[in-house]
DRENPA-3360 file (N, C-alpha, C; in nm, 2 decimals, always signed):
BEGIN
1 = MNLVKSQN = +0.08/-0.12/+0.00/+0.00/+0.00/+0.00/+0.09/+0.13/+0.00 ~ +0.19/+0.12/+0.08/+0.28/+0.24/+0.09/+0.36/+0.26/-0.04 ~ +0.39/+0.14/-0.11/+0.46/+0.15/-0.23/+0.37/+0.22/-0.34 ~ +0.25/+0.18/-0.34/+0.15/+0.24/-0.44/+0.14/+0.39/-0.41 ~ +0.13/+0.42/-0.29/+0.11/+0.56/-0.25/+0.24/+0.64/-0.29 ~ +0.36/+0.58/-0.27/+0.48/+0.65/-0.31/+0.49/+0.67/-0.46 ~ +0.45/+0.57/-0.54/+0.45/+0.58/-0.68/+0.35/+0.69/-0.73 ~ +0.23/+0.69/-0.67/+0.14/+0.80/-0.70/+0.19/+0.94/-0.67;
9 = NIIRDILT = +0.26/+0.95/-0.56/+0.32/+1.08/-0.53/+0.43/+1.12/-0.63 ~ +0.51/+1.02/-0.67/+0.61/+1.05/-0.77/+0.55/+1.10/-0.90 ~ +0.45/+1.03/-0.95/+0.38/+1.07/-1.07/+0.32/+1.21/-1.06 ~ +0.26/+1.23/-0.94/+0.20/+1.37/-0.92/+0.31/+1.47/-0.92 ~ +0.42/+1.45/-0.86/+0.53/+1.54/-0.86/+0.59/+1.57/-1.00 ~ +0.60/+1.46/-1.07/+0.65/+1.47/-1.21/+0.55/+1.56/-1.29 ~ +0.42/+1.54/-1.28/+0.33/+1.62/-1.35/+0.33/+1.76/-1.31 ~ +0.35/+1.79/-1.18/+0.37/+1.92/-1.13/+0.49/+1.99/-1.19;
17 = MTHRNLLK = +0.60/+1.92/-1.20/+0.72/+1.97/-1.25/+0.71/+1.99/-1.40 ~ +0.63/+1.90/-1.47/+0.61/+1.92/-1.61/+0.53/+2.04/-1.64 ~ +0.43/+2.07/-1.56/+0.35/+2.19/-1.57/+0.44/+2.32/-1.55 ~ +0.53/+2.31/-1.45/+0.62/+2.42/-1.43/+0.71/+2.45/-1.55 ~ +0.76/+2.34/-1.61/+0.85/+2.35/-1.73/+0.77/+2.40/-1.85 ~ +0.65/+2.36/-1.87/+0.57/+2.41/-1.98/+0.54/+2.56/-1.96 ~ +0.51/+2.60/-1.84/+0.49/+2.75/-1.82/+0.62/+2.83/-1.84 ~ +0.73/+2.77/-1.80/+0.86/+2.83/-1.83/+0.88/+2.85/-1.98;
25 = TWHNPDNV = +0.85/+2.75/-2.06/+0.86/+2.75/-2.20/+0.77/+2.86/-2.26 ~ +0.65/+2.87/-2.21/+0.55/+2.96/-2.27/+0.59/+3.10/-2.24 ~ +0.65/+3.13/-2.12/+0.68/+3.27/-2.08/+0.82/+3.31/-2.12 ~ +0.90/+3.22/-2.18/+1.03/+3.25/-2.23/+1.02/+3.27/-2.38 ~ +1.04/+3.39/-2.43/+1.03/+3.42/-2.58/+1.12/+3.33/-2.66 ~ +1.25/+3.30/-2.61/+1.34/+3.22/-2.69/+1.29/+3.08/-2.71 ~ +1.23/+3.02/-2.60/+1.18/+2.89/-2.61/+1.05/+2.88/-2.70 ~ +0.97/+2.98/-2.69/+0.85/+2.98/-2.77/+0.89/+2.99/-2.92;
33 = SDVIIQPI = +1.00/+3.07/-2.95/+1.05/+3.08/-3.08/+1.09/+2.94/-3.14 ~ +1.16/+2.87/-3.06/+1.21/+2.73/-3.10/+1.09/+2.64/-3.13 ~ +0.99/+2.65/-3.05/+0.88/+2.55/-3.05/+0.77/+2.59/-3.16 ~ +0.74/+2.71/-3.17/+0.62/+2.75/-3.25/+0.66/+2.84/-3.37 ~ +0.73/+2.95/-3.34/+0.76/+3.05/-3.44/+0.85/+3.00/-3.54 ~ +0.96/+2.93/-3.50/+1.06/+2.89/-3.60/+1.00/+2.79/-3.70 ~ +0.92/+2.69/-3.67/+0.87/+2.61/-3.78/+0.78/+2.68/-3.87 ~ +0.71/+2.78/-3.83/+0.62/+2.86/-3.92/+0.71/+2.94/-4.01;
41 = IFTLLFGY = +0.81/+3.01/-3.96/+0.90/+3.09/-4.04/+0.97/+3.01/-4.15 ~ +1.03/+2.90/-4.10/+1.10/+2.81/-4.20/+1.01/+2.75/-4.31 ~ +0.89/+2.72/-4.27/+0.80/+2.66/-4.37/+0.76/+2.77/-4.48 ~ +0.73/+2.89/-4.43/+0.70/+3.00/-4.52/+0.82/+3.04/-4.60 ~ +0.93/+3.05/-4.54/+1.06/+3.10/-4.61/+1.10/+3.00/-4.71 ~ +1.11/+2.87/-4.68/+1.16/+2.77/-4.77/+1.06/+2.75/-4.88 ~ +0.93/+2.75/-4.85/+0.83/+2.72/-4.94/+0.82/+2.83/-5.05 ~ +0.82/+2.95/-5.01/+0.80/+3.06/-5.11/+0.93/+3.10/-5.18;
49 = LFGGAIAG = +1.05/+3.08/-5.12/+1.17/+3.11/-5.18/+1.23/+3.00/-5.27 ~ +1.21/+2.88/-5.23/+1.28/+2.77/-5.30/+1.18/+2.68/-5.37 ~ +1.05/+2.69/-5.35/+0.95/+2.60/-5.41/+0.96/+2.60/-5.56 ~ +0.97/+2.72/-5.62/+0.97/+2.73/-5.77/+1.10/+2.68/-5.82 ~ +1.21/+2.70/-5.76/+1.34/+2.66/-5.81/+1.36/+2.51/-5.80 ~ +1.31/+2.45/-5.69/+1.34/+2.31/-5.67/+1.23/+2.22/-5.73 ~ +1.11/+2.26/-5.72/+1.00/+2.17/-5.77/+0.91/+2.23/-5.88 ~ +0.94/+2.35/-5.91/+0.86/+2.42/-6.02/+0.75/+2.51/-5.96;
57 = SVQAYLPM = +0.70/+2.48/-5.84/+0.60/+2.57/-5.78/+0.60/+2.54/-5.63 ~ +0.53/+2.63/-5.56/+0.52/+2.61/-5.41/+0.44/+2.48/-5.38 ~ +0.33/+2.47/-5.46/+0.24/+2.35/-5.43/+0.31/+2.22/-5.46 ~ +0.39/+2.21/-5.56/+0.46/+2.09/-5.59/+0.57/+2.06/-5.49 ~ +0.62/+2.16/-5.42/+0.73/+2.15/-5.33/+0.68/+2.11/-5.19 ~ +0.56/+2.15/-5.15/+0.51/+2.13/-5.02/+0.51/+1.98/-4.97 ~ +0.48/+1.88/-5.05/+0.49/+1.74/-5.00/+0.63/+1.71/-4.95 ~ +0.73/+1.75/-5.02/+0.87/+1.73/-4.98/+0.90/+1.82/-4.86;
65 = LSSGILVQ = +0.86/+1.94/-4.86/+0.90/+2.04/-4.76/+0.83/+2.00/-4.62 ~ +0.70/+1.96/-4.63/+0.63/+1.94/-4.50/+0.70/+1.84/-4.41 ~ +0.74/+1.73/-4.47/+0.81/+1.62/-4.39/+0.95/+1.67/-4.34 ~ +1.02/+1.74/-4.43/+1.15/+1.79/-4.39/+1.14/+1.89/-4.28 ~ +1.05/+1.99/-4.28/+1.04/+2.09/-4.18/+0.99/+2.02/-4.05 ~ +0.90/+1.92/-4.06/+0.85/+1.85/-3.94/+0.97/+1.79/-3.86 ~ +1.06/+1.72/-3.93/+1.17/+1.66/-3.86/+1.26/+1.76/-3.81 ~ +1.29/+1.86/-3.89/+1.38/+1.97/-3.84/+1.32/+2.04/-3.71;
73 = SVLNAASG = +1.19/+2.06/-3.72/+1.12/+2.13/-3.61/+1.13/+2.05/-3.48 ~ +1.11/+1.92/-3.48/+1.11/+1.85/-3.36/+1.25/+1.84/-3.30 ~ +1.35/+1.83/-3.39/+1.49/+1.83/-3.35/+1.53/+1.96/-3.28 ~ +1.48/+2.07/-3.34/+1.51/+2.20/-3.28/+1.44/+2.21/-3.14 ~ +1.32/+2.16/-3.13/+1.25/+2.16/-3.00/+1.32/+2.07/-2.90 ~ +1.37/+1.96/-2.95/+1.44/+1.86/-2.86/+1.57/+1.92/-2.81 ~ +1.64/+2.00/-2.89/+1.77/+2.06/-2.85/+1.75/+2.15/-2.73 ~ +1.63/+2.20/-2.71/+1.61/+2.29/-2.59/+1.62/+2.22/-2.46;
81 = SGQQLRDD = +1.61/+2.09/-2.46/+1.62/+2.02/-2.33/+1.75/+2.05/-2.25 ~ +1.86/+2.04/-2.32/+1.99/+2.06/-2.26/+2.00/+2.20/-2.21 ~ +1.96/+2.30/-2.29/+1.98/+2.44/-2.26/+1.89/+2.47/-2.14 ~ +1.77/+2.42/-2.13/+1.68/+2.45/-2.02/+1.73/+2.39/-1.89 ~ +1.78/+2.27/-1.90/+1.84/+2.20/-1.78/+1.95/+2.28/-1.73 ~ +2.04/+2.32/-1.82/+2.16/+2.40/-1.77/+2.12/+2.54/-1.72 ~ +2.02/+2.60/-1.77/+1.97/+2.73/-1.72/+1.92/+2.71/-1.58 ~ +1.84/+2.60/-1.55/+1.79/+2.57/-1.42/+1.90/+2.54/-1.32;
89 = INSGIFDR = +2.00/+2.47/-1.37/+2.11/+2.43/-1.28/+2.19/+2.56/-1.24 ~ +2.22/+2.64/-1.34/+2.30/+2.76/-1.32/+2.22/+2.86/-1.23 ~ +2.09/+2.86/-1.24/+2.01/+2.96/-1.16/+2.00/+2.92/-1.02 ~ +2.03/+2.79/-0.99/+2.03/+2.74/-0.85/+1.90/+2.68/-0.81 ~ +1.80/+2.68/-0.90/+1.67/+2.63/-0.87/+1.68/+2.48/-0.83 ~ +1.77/+2.41/-0.90/+1.78/+2.26/-0.87/+1.83/+2.24/-0.72 ~ +1.91/+2.33/-0.67/+1.95/+2.32/-0.53/+1.83/+2.34/-0.44 ~ +1.73/+2.42/-0.48/+1.61/+2.44/-0.41/+1.53/+2.31/-0.41;
97 = FKTLPISP = +1.53/+2.25/-0.53/+1.45/+2.12/-0.55/+1.50/+2.01/-0.45 ~ +1.63/+2.01/-0.43/+1.69/+1.91/-0.34/+1.63/+1.92/-0.20 ~ +1.59/+2.04/-0.16/+1.54/+2.05/-0.02/+1.39/+2.02/-0.01 ~ +1.33/+1.99/-0.12/+1.18/+1.96/-0.12/+1.16/+1.81/-0.10 ~ +1.05/+1.77/-0.04/+1.02/+1.63/-0.02/+0.97/+1.55/-0.14 ~ +1.06/+1.55/-0.24/+1.03/+1.48/-0.37/+1.14/+1.39/-0.41 ~ +1.11/+1.30/-0.50/+1.22/+1.21/-0.54/+1.32/+1.29/-0.62 ~ +1.45/+1.25/-0.61/+1.56/+1.33/-0.68/+1.54/+1.33/-0.83;
105 = IVPLAGQL = +1.47/+1.23/-0.88/+1.46/+1.22/-1.03/+1.35/+1.30/-1.08 ~ +1.26/+1.36/-1.00/+1.14/+1.43/-1.04/+1.18/+1.55/-1.13 ~ +1.28/+1.64/-1.10/+1.30/+1.76/-1.18/+1.35/+1.72/-1.32 ~ +1.43/+1.61/-1.33/+1.48/+1.57/-1.47/+1.36/+1.51/-1.54 ~ +1.28/+1.42/-1.48/+1.17/+1.36/-1.55/+1.07/+1.46/-1.59 ~ +1.04/+1.57/-1.51/+0.95/+1.67/-1.55/+0.99/+1.74/-1.67 ~ +1.12/+1.77/-1.69/+1.17/+1.83/-1.80/+1.15/+1.75/-1.93 ~ +1.18/+1.62/-1.92/+1.17/+1.53/-2.04/+1.03/+1.50/-2.07;
113 = VGDIFRLF = +0.94/+1.49/-1.97/+0.80/+1.47/-2.01/+0.74/+1.60/-2.07 ~ +0.78/+1.71/-2.02/+0.74/+1.84/-2.08/+0.78/+1.85/-2.22 ~ +0.90/+1.79/-2.25/+0.95/+1.80/-2.39/+0.85/+1.73/-2.49 ~ +0.78/+1.63/-2.45/+0.68/+1.57/-2.53/+0.58/+1.67/-2.58 ~ +0.53/+1.75/-2.50/+0.43/+1.85/-2.54/+0.49/+1.95/-2.63 ~ +0.61/+1.99/-2.60/+0.68/+2.09/-2.68/+0.71/+2.04/-2.82 ~ +0.74/+1.91/-2.83/+0.76/+1.85/-2.96/+0.63/+1.84/-3.04 ~ +0.52/+1.81/-2.97/+0.40/+1.80/-3.04/+0.36/+1.94/-3.09;
121 = LSGIASLT = +0.38/+2.04/-3.01/+0.34/+2.18/-3.06/+0.43/+2.22/-3.18 ~ +0.55/+2.19/-3.17/+0.64/+2.22/-3.29/+0.60/+2.15/-3.41 ~ +0.57/+2.02/-3.40/+0.53/+1.94/-3.52/+0.40/+1.99/-3.58 ~ +0.30/+2.02/-3.49/+0.17/+2.07/-3.53/+0.19/+2.20/-3.60 ~ +0.27/+2.29/-3.55/+0.29/+2.42/-3.61/+0.35/+2.41/-3.75 ~ +0.44/+2.32/-3.77/+0.50/+2.30/-3.91/+0.39/+2.24/-4.00 ~ +0.32/+2.14/-3.96/+0.22/+2.08/-4.05/+0.11/+2.17/-4.08 ~ +0.06/+2.25/-3.98/-0.05/+2.34/-4.00/-0.01/+2.45/-4.10;
129 = TAFLMGWQ = +0.11/+2.50/-4.08/+0.16/+2.60/-4.18/+0.16/+2.55/-4.32 ~ +0.21/+2.43/-4.34/+0.22/+2.37/-4.47/+0.07/+2.36/-4.53 ~ -0.02/+2.31/-4.44/-0.16/+2.29/-4.49/-0.22/+2.43/-4.53 ~ -0.19/+2.53/-4.45/-0.25/+2.67/-4.48/-0.19/+2.72/-4.61 ~ -0.07/+2.68/-4.64/+0.00/+2.72/-4.77/-0.05/+2.65/-4.89 ~ -0.13/+2.54/-4.87/-0.19/+2.47/-4.98/-0.15/+2.32/-4.99 ~ -0.08/+2.27/-4.89/-0.04/+2.13/-4.89/-0.16/+2.05/-4.88 ~ -0.18/+1.95/-4.97/-0.29/+1.86/-4.96/-0.25/+1.72/-4.94;
137 = PAVGISSI = -0.25/+1.67/-4.82/-0.20/+1.54/-4.79/-0.28/+1.43/-4.87 ~ -0.20/+1.33/-4.91/-0.26/+1.22/-4.98/-0.32/+1.11/-4.89 ~ -0.31/+1.13/-4.76/-0.37/+1.03/-4.67/-0.46/+1.10/-4.57 ~ -0.52/+1.02/-4.49/-0.62/+1.07/-4.39/-0.55/+1.13/-4.26 ~ -0.63/+1.18/-4.17/-0.58/+1.24/-4.05/-0.51/+1.14/-3.96 ~ -0.55/+1.01/-3.97/-0.49/+0.91/-3.89/-0.34/+0.89/-3.93 ~ -0.32/+0.88/-4.06/-0.18/+0.87/-4.11/-0.10/+0.99/-4.08 ~ -0.16/+1.11/-4.09/-0.08/+1.23/-4.05/-0.04/+1.23/-3.90;
145 = LEALLLAV = -0.14/+1.18/-3.82/-0.11/+1.17/-3.68/+0.00/+1.07/-3.65 ~ +0.00/+0.96/-3.73/+0.11/+0.86/-3.71/+0.24/+0.91/-3.75 ~ +0.25/+0.99/-3.86/+0.38/+1.06/-3.90/+0.42/+1.15/-3.79 ~ +0.33/+1.23/-3.73/+0.36/+1.32/-3.63/+0.42/+1.25/-3.50 ~ +0.35/+1.14/-3.47/+0.39/+1.06/-3.35/+0.54/+1.00/-3.37 ~ +0.56/+0.96/-3.50/+0.70/+0.90/-3.53/+0.80/+1.01/-3.51 ~ +0.77/+1.13/-3.56/+0.86/+1.25/-3.55/+0.88/+1.28/-3.40 ~ +0.78/+1.29/-3.33/+0.79/+1.32/-3.19/+0.87/+1.22/-3.11;
153 = FIGWAISW = +0.85/+1.09/-3.14/+0.92/+0.99/-3.07/+1.07/+1.00/-3.10 ~ +1.11/+1.02/-3.22/+1.25/+1.03/-3.25/+1.31/+1.16/-3.19 ~ +1.23/+1.26/-3.19/+1.27/+1.39/-3.12/+1.29/+1.37/-2.97 ~ +1.20/+1.30/-2.91/+1.20/+1.28/-2.77/+1.32/+1.19/-2.73 ~ +1.35/+1.09/-2.82/+1.47/+1.00/-2.79/+1.59/+1.09/-2.80 ~ +1.60/+1.18/-2.90/+1.72/+1.26/-2.91/+1.73/+1.36/-2.80 ~ +1.62/+1.40/-2.74/+1.62/+1.50/-2.63/+1.70/+1.45/-2.51 ~ +1.71/+1.31/-2.50/+1.79/+1.26/-2.39/+1.94/+1.28/-2.41;
161 = IFALVGLL = +1.98/+1.28/-2.54/+2.12/+1.32/-2.57/+2.14/+1.46/-2.53 ~ +2.05/+1.55/-2.57/+2.07/+1.69/-2.54/+2.06/+1.72/-2.39 ~ +1.98/+1.64/-2.32/+1.97/+1.65/-2.17/+2.10/+1.62/-2.11 ~ +2.17/+1.51/-2.16/+2.30/+1.47/-2.10/+2.40/+1.58/-2.13 ~ +2.40/+1.63/-2.25/+2.49/+1.74/-2.28/+2.47/+1.86/-2.19 ~ +2.34/+1.89/-2.16/+2.31/+2.00/-2.07/+2.36/+1.98/-1.93 ~ +2.36/+1.85/-1.88/+2.42/+1.82/-1.75/+2.57/+1.83/-1.74 ~ +2.63/+1.79/-1.85/+2.78/+1.79/-1.86/+2.84/+1.92/-1.89;
169 = AKNAELIG = +2.78/+2.00/-1.97/+2.83/+2.13/-2.01/+2.80/+2.23/-1.90 ~ +2.87/+2.35/-1.91/+2.86/+2.45/-1.80/+2.79/+2.58/-1.85 ~ +2.78/+2.59/-1.98/+2.74/+2.72/-2.04/+2.61/+2.69/-2.13 ~ +2.50/+2.75/-2.09/+2.38/+2.73/-2.17/+2.38/+2.79/-2.31 ~ +2.45/+2.90/-2.32/+2.46/+2.97/-2.45/+2.54/+2.88/-2.55 ~ +2.65/+2.82/-2.50/+2.73/+2.73/-2.58/+2.65/+2.61/-2.62 ~ +2.57/+2.56/-2.53/+2.49/+2.44/-2.57/+2.39/+2.47/-2.68 ~ +2.33/+2.59/-2.67/+2.23/+2.63/-2.77/+2.30/+2.65/-2.90;
177 = SLSMIIIL = +2.42/+2.71/-2.91/+2.49/+2.74/-3.03/+2.53/+2.61/-3.10 ~ +2.59/+2.52/-3.02/+2.64/+2.39/-3.08/+2.52/+2.31/-3.13 ~ +2.42/+2.31/-3.05/+2.30/+2.23/-3.09/+2.24/+2.28/-3.22 ~ +2.23/+2.41/-3.24/+2.18/+2.47/-3.36/+2.27/+2.44/-3.48 ~ +2.40/+2.44/-3.46/+2.49/+2.41/-3.57/+2.48/+2.26/-3.61 ~ +2.47/+2.17/-3.52/+2.46/+2.03/-3.55/+2.33/+2.00/-3.62 ~ +2.22/+2.06/-3.57/+2.09/+2.04/-3.63/+2.08/+2.09/-3.78 ~ +2.14/+2.21/-3.80/+2.14/+2.27/-3.93/+2.22/+2.19/-4.03;
185 = VLSFLSNA = +2.34/+2.14/-3.98/+2.42/+2.05/-4.07/+2.35/+1.92/-4.10 ~ +2.29/+1.86/-4.00/+2.22/+1.73/-4.03/+2.09/+1.75/-4.11 ~ +2.03/+1.87/-4.10/+1.91/+1.90/-4.18/+1.94/+1.93/-4.32 ~ +2.04/+2.01/-4.34/+2.06/+2.05/-4.48/+2.15/+1.95/-4.56 ~ +2.23/+1.87/-4.49/+2.30/+1.76/-4.56/+2.21/+1.63/-4.55 ~ +2.09/+1.65/-4.59/+2.00/+1.53/-4.59/+1.90/+1.55/-4.71 ~ +1.80/+1.46/-4.71/+1.70/+1.47/-4.82/+1.58/+1.55/-4.78 ~ +1.60/+1.63/-4.67/+1.48/+1.70/-4.61/+1.43/+1.81/-4.70;
193 = FIPTKTLP = +1.51/+1.88/-4.78/+1.47/+1.99/-4.85/+1.50/+1.99/-5.00 ~ +1.59/+1.90/-5.04/+1.63/+1.90/-5.18/+1.64/+1.75/-5.23 ~ +1.62/+1.73/-5.36/+1.65/+1.60/-5.42/+1.80/+1.56/-5.40 ~ +1.83/+1.45/-5.35/+1.97/+1.42/-5.32/+2.05/+1.39/-5.45 ~ +1.98/+1.36/-5.56/+2.05/+1.34/-5.68/+2.12/+1.46/-5.74 ~ +2.08/+1.58/-5.69/+2.15/+1.70/-5.73/+2.28/+1.73/-5.66 ~ +2.31/+1.65/-5.56/+2.43/+1.68/-5.48/+2.55/+1.61/-5.54 ~ +2.67/+1.65/-5.51/+2.79/+1.58/-5.54/+2.79/+1.44/-5.48;
201 = SSIQLFVK = +2.86/+1.35/-5.55/+2.86/+1.21/-5.50/+2.92/+1.20/-5.36 ~ +3.02/+1.27/-5.33/+3.08/+1.26/-5.20/+2.98/+1.31/-5.09 ~ +2.90/+1.41/-5.11/+2.80/+1.45/-5.02/+2.68/+1.35/-5.01 ~ +2.65/+1.29/-5.12/+2.54/+1.19/-5.13/+2.57/+1.08/-5.03 ~ +2.70/+1.04/-5.02/+2.73/+0.93/-4.93/+2.69/+0.97/-4.78 ~ +2.72/+1.09/-4.74/+2.69/+1.14/-4.61/+2.54/+1.14/-4.59 ~ +2.47/+1.19/-4.69/+2.32/+1.20/-4.69/+2.26/+1.07/-4.66 ~ +2.31/+0.96/-4.73/+2.25/+0.83/-4.71/+2.27/+0.77/-4.57;
209 = INPVSSTV = +2.37/+0.81/-4.50/+2.39/+0.75/-4.37/+2.34/+0.85/-4.26 ~ +2.30/+0.97/-4.30/+2.24/+1.07/-4.21/+2.11/+1.02/-4.15 ~ +2.10/+1.01/-4.02/+1.97/+0.96/-3.96/+1.85/+1.05/-3.99 ~ +1.88/+1.18/-4.02/+1.77/+1.27/-4.06/+1.71/+1.22/-4.19 ~ +1.79/+1.18/-4.28/+1.74/+1.13/-4.41/+1.65/+1.01/-4.39 ~ +1.69/+0.91/-4.31/+1.61/+0.80/-4.28/+1.47/+0.83/-4.22 ~ +1.48/+0.93/-4.13/+1.35/+0.97/-4.06/+1.26/+1.04/-4.16 ~ +1.32/+1.13/-4.24/+1.24/+1.20/-4.34/+1.18/+1.10/-4.44;
217 = TAIRAILR = +1.26/+1.01/-4.49/+1.21/+0.91/-4.58/+1.09/+0.83/-4.53 ~ +1.10/+0.79/-4.40/+1.00/+0.71/-4.34/+0.87/+0.79/-4.33 ~ +0.88/+0.92/-4.29/+0.76/+1.00/-4.27/+0.70/+1.03/-4.40 ~ +0.78/+1.05/-4.51/+0.72/+1.08/-4.64/+0.64/+0.96/-4.69 ~ +0.69/+0.84/-4.66/+0.62/+0.72/-4.70/+0.49/+0.71/-4.63 ~ +0.48/+0.74/-4.50/+0.36/+0.74/-4.43/+0.26/+0.85/-4.48 ~ +0.31/+0.97/-4.51/+0.23/+1.07/-4.56/+0.18/+1.05/-4.70 ~ +0.25/+0.97/-4.78/+0.22/+0.94/-4.91/+0.13/+0.82/-4.93;
225 = TGIWNGEA = +0.15/+0.72/-4.85/+0.08/+0.59/-4.87/+0.00/+0.55/-4.74 ~ +0.04/+0.60/-4.63/-0.02/+0.56/-4.50/+0.03/+0.43/-4.45 ~ +0.14/+0.38/-4.51/+0.20/+0.25/-4.48/+0.33/+0.27/-4.41 ~ +0.35/+0.19/-4.30/+0.48/+0.19/-4.23/+0.57/+0.09/-4.30 ~ +0.67/+0.14/-4.37/+0.77/+0.05/-4.43/+0.88/+0.01/-4.34 ~ +0.98/-0.06/-4.40/+1.10/-0.10/-4.32/+1.18/+0.02/-4.27 ~ +1.18/+0.13/-4.34/+1.25/+0.25/-4.30/+1.19/+0.30/-4.17 ~ +1.06/+0.30/-4.16/+0.99/+0.35/-4.04/+1.02/+0.26/-3.92;
233 = IMVLVSGG = +1.02/+0.13/-3.94/+1.05/+0.04/-3.83/+1.19/+0.06/-3.78 ~ +1.28/+0.09/-3.88/+1.42/+0.11/-3.84/+1.44/+0.24/-3.76 ~ +1.35/+0.34/-3.79/+1.36/+0.46/-3.71/+1.31/+0.44/-3.57 ~ +1.20/+0.36/-3.56/+1.16/+0.32/-3.42/+1.26/+0.25/-3.34 ~ +1.33/+0.15/-3.41/+1.43/+0.07/-3.34/+1.55/+0.16/-3.30 ~ +1.59/+0.25/-3.39/+1.70/+0.34/-3.36/+1.67/+0.43/-3.25 ~ +1.54/+0.49/-3.25/+1.50/+0.57/-3.13/+1.50/+0.50/-3.00 ~ +1.45/+0.37/-3.01/+1.45/+0.29/-2.89/+1.59/+0.26/-2.84;
241 = IIVLIFLP = +1.69/+0.24/-2.93/+1.83/+0.22/-2.88/+1.88/+0.34/-2.82 ~ +1.85/+0.46/-2.88/+1.90/+0.58/-2.82/+1.85/+0.60/-2.68 ~ +1.72/+0.57/-2.66/+1.66/+0.59/-2.52/+1.72/+0.49/-2.43 ~ +1.74/+0.36/-2.47/+1.80/+0.26/-2.38/+1.94/+0.30/-2.34 ~ +2.01/+0.37/-2.42/+2.15/+0.40/-2.39/+2.16/+0.53/-2.31 ~ +2.09/+0.63/-2.35/+2.10/+0.77/-2.30/+2.01/+0.80/-2.18 ~ +1.90/+0.73/-2.17/+1.81/+0.75/-2.05/+1.88/+0.71/-1.92 ~ +1.93/+0.59/-1.91/+2.00/+0.55/-1.78/+2.13/+0.63/-1.76;
249 = LTIFVYQR = +2.20/+0.66/-1.87/+2.32/+0.74/-1.86/+2.29/+0.88/-1.81 ~ +2.19/+0.94/-1.86/+2.15/+1.08/-1.82/+2.11/+1.08/-1.67 ~ +2.03/+0.98/-1.63/+1.99/+0.97/-1.49/+2.11/+0.95/-1.40 ~ +2.20/+0.86/-1.45/+2.32/+0.84/-1.37/+2.40/+0.97/-1.34 ~ +2.42/+1.04/-1.45/+2.50/+1.17/-1.44/+2.42/+1.27/-1.35 ~ +2.29/+1.27/-1.37/+2.21/+1.36/-1.29/+2.22/+1.33/-1.14 ~ +2.21/+1.21/-1.11/+2.21/+1.17/-0.97/+2.35/+1.19/-0.90 ~ +2.45/+1.18/-0.98/+2.59/+1.20/-0.93/+2.64/+1.34/-0.94;
257 = RD = +2.55/+1.43/-0.99/+2.59/+1.57/-1.01/+2.60/+1.64/-0.87 ~ +2.70/+1.72/-0.85/+2.72/+1.78/-0.72/+2.62/+1.89/-0.70;
% end
């Protein structure tokens, strides 16, 4: 009975901390930009600037762009995990959490659970913008939701990596800058925004092994046919492996942090 009560208290505390982190995101202009504004701007910018040059028209480009921006958006949102953790640690609020009658893992869990909502918001913002620009999905709402869930899952898995970086690094601004550079390189050296056949052969090799390319390919297949192919299954497996490695590692580093 006491065990069940203790578990209920931990869940309640995690949800409370999740609510706190979501409020922090909403009231911080930089975080809101990463989650909502950035996907909208990138979709509009890429669609209207490059649609004609790459696909002949904005309408023809949107099926390719929508999946690419979706993946890029959730990765951008996921990168905020490390920066927000480091901000909290540097501000001293985590020292205050230590004095509260809560499980030591609650602050970390609250951050990563809150990330799920942030990832959803980011993905919805990108897909909604593409739809308002004239994107006409070839599948129903259920397949669109499945594609969104796949993107959110891989983004949440990668957020554990960024969380670990946030615990190990000492400077939140450096974490943000490095995360943005990595995401931009992975996004643009992939099949997210352009046909890979137009790239030099040496760059095509990197594009093929780029995990962003695999994720974008899987999501495009779902949005085009509604079918989960082998690529989508591999994305799920890869995300699961990332979580199995970095979740316990992040918790270990967090618990041993001074």
